C-alpha positions in Angstrom: -65.2 9.5 16.9 -61.5 9.0 15.9 -58.6 9.6 18.3 -55.3 11.0 17.1 -52.1 10.3 19.0 -50.7 13.0 21.2 -48.7 15.8 19.4 -45.4 14.6 21.0 -46.0 11.1 19.7 -46.9 12.4 16.3 -43.6 14.4 16.1 -41.6 11.4 17.2 -43.2 9.3 14.5 -42.5 11.9 11.8 -38.9 12.2 13.0 -38.4 8.4 13.0 -39.8 8.2 9.4 -37.4 10.9 8.3 -34.4 9.2 9.9 -35.3 5.8 8.5 -35.8 7.3 5.0 -32.5 9.0 5.1 -30.7 5.8 6.2 -32.5 3.6 3.8 -31.9 5.6 0.7 -28.5 7.3 0.6 -27.5 9.1 -2.6 -26.5 6.4 -5.1 -22.9 6.5 -6.2 -22.0 6.1 -9.9 -19.7 3.8 -11.8 -18.2 0.4 -11.0 -16.1 1.8 -8.2 -19.0 3.5 -6.6 -17.8 7.1 -6.7 -20.1 9.8 -5.5 -20.5 13.0 -7.6 -18.7 16.0 -6.1 -20.7 19.1 -5.2 -20.2 22.4 -7.0 -18.2 20.8 -9.8 -15.2 20.2 -7.5 -13.1 17.4 -8.7 -10.4 14.9 -7.7 -9.4 14.2 -11.3 -8.3 10.6 -11.2 -6.3 9.2 -14.1 -7.8 6.9 -16.7 -7.8 3.3 -15.3 -4.4 1.7 -15.8 -4.4 -1.7 -17.4 -3.8 -4.4 -14.8 -0.1 -5.1 -14.6 2.8 -6.2 -12.4 5.1 -3.4 -11.1 8.8 -3.8 -11.9 11.2 -3.4 -9.0 12.1 0.3 -8.3 9.6 1.7 -10.9 7.1 3.9 -9.0 3.5 4.4 -10.0 1.5 7.4 -8.6 -2.3 7.1 -8.3 -5.0 9.5 -7.1 -7.2 8.3 -4.3 -10.6 10.0 -4.0 -12.3 9.9 -0.6 -15.7 9.9 -2.3 -15.0 6.5 -4.1 -15.8 3.3 -2.2 -13.0 1.7 -4.2 -10.0 3.4 -5.9 -8.4 0.9 -8.3 -4.7 1.3 -9.1 -4.1 -1.1 -11.9 -1.2 -2.5 -10.0 -1.1 -6.3 -9.4 0.9 -7.0 -6.3 2.9 -10.3 -6.2 2.4 -12.5 -3.3 5.5 -12.4 -1.0 6.9 -9.3 -2.6 7.5 -6.1 -0.6 6.0 -2.7 -1.5 6.3 0.9 -0.3 3.4 3.2 -0.3 3.8 6.9 0.3 1.3 9.8 0.2 3.2 12.2 -1.9 0.6 15.0 -2.4 -2.5 16.2 -0.7 -4.6 17.5 -3.6 -7.6 18.2 -1.3 -7.7 17.9 2.5 -9.5 14.9 3.7 -12.5 16.0 5.7 -15.0 13.6 7.1 -18.7 14.2 6.7 -21.0 14.6 9.7 -21.3 11.5 11.8 -23.2 10.4 14.9 -20.9 10.7 18.0 -20.6 8.2 20.7 -21.0 9.1 24.4 -17.2 9.4 24.7 -17.2 11.9 21.8 -15.3 9.6 19.4 -16.6 8.8 16.0 -18.5 5.6 15.9 -16.4 3.2 13.9 -18.2 0.0 14.8 -19.9 -0.1 11.4 -17.0 1.2 9.4 -15.8 -1.0 6.5 -12.5 -1.7 8.4 -13.7 -1.4 12.0 -10.2 -2.1 13.4 -8.9 1.2 12.0 -10.0 4.7 12.9 -12.7 6.4 10.8 -11.4 8.0 7.6 -8.1 6.3 7.6 -6.6 5.7 4.2 -7.0 1.9 3.8 -5.3 -0.3 1.2 -6.6 -3.7 0.1 -5.4 -6.5 -2.0 -8.3 -7.4 -4.2 -11.5 -6.7 -2.2 -10.6 -9.2 0.5 -11.2 -7.8 4.0 -8.5 -10.0 5.4 -5.9 -8.0 3.5 -7.0 -4.5 4.7 -4.2 -2.4 6.2 -3.8 1.3 7.1 -1.7 3.0 4.4 0.1 6.2 5.1 1.7 8.5 5.2 4.4 6.0 4.4 3.9 2.3 4.7 5.8 -0.9 3.7 4.0 -4.2 3.3 4.5 -7.7 2.0 1.8 -8.8 -0.4 -0.4 -11.6 1.0 -2.1 -12.3 -2.4 -1.6 -11.7 -6.1 -4.5 -9.3 -6.5 -4.9 -5.6 -7.6 -4.0 -3.0 -5.0 -7.0 -0.9 -4.1 -7.6 2.1 -1.7 -10.5 3.6 0.2 -11.3 6.0 3.0 -12.5 4.0 6.0 -16.1 5.0 6.3 -19.6 3.5 6.7 -20.7 1.6 3.6 -23.0 3.7 1.5 -22.1 7.0 3.2 -19.2 8.2 0.9 -21.3 11.1 -0.4 -20.3 13.4 2.5 -16.6 12.8 2.2 -14.1 15.3 0.9 -10.5 14.7 0.0 -8.0 13.6 -2.7 -4.4 12.4 -2.2 -1.7 11.0 -4.5 -0.1 7.8 -3.4 3.2 6.5 -4.9 3.4 2.7 -5.1 6.9 1.2 -5.4 8.0 -2.5 -5.5 11.1 -3.0 -3.3 14.0 -5.3 -4.1 14.0 -8.7 -2.5 
């Protein structure tokens, strides 16, 4: 005679399996910058990748930042020690965070966010992919470059969970005079 677990325990086991399966296999992003496809054909049309280059003083470059991309390259190499101004100049699509687990206090859990020192869904800039260079970028920010790497952007979210994000902004990058 075989014994089966009580119904409540069976339901708990099934629920645990579903949760673990969902966490273990998020929808895979596409491309080298890990952009998730947009539902219903909606688009944040990003420009073709710019060749990597230094930015002359006073010459602005505008790039689109897609909240569904884990990295948004700009093609702009920042020069160590130089000052730059970033400004969100256009909201193409409102930034809306996907569903998240809430903490007891009701705030979004940011402990596991890529840049845990910043609120969830903040527009974050990075010099290269070095975590030590992350900073909140917007709506207008001035910074001094810490390294000579490409300037990148991302929405501060949990790694691997960019498929539920929505949003697209244009950011102007301008090198300031010394």
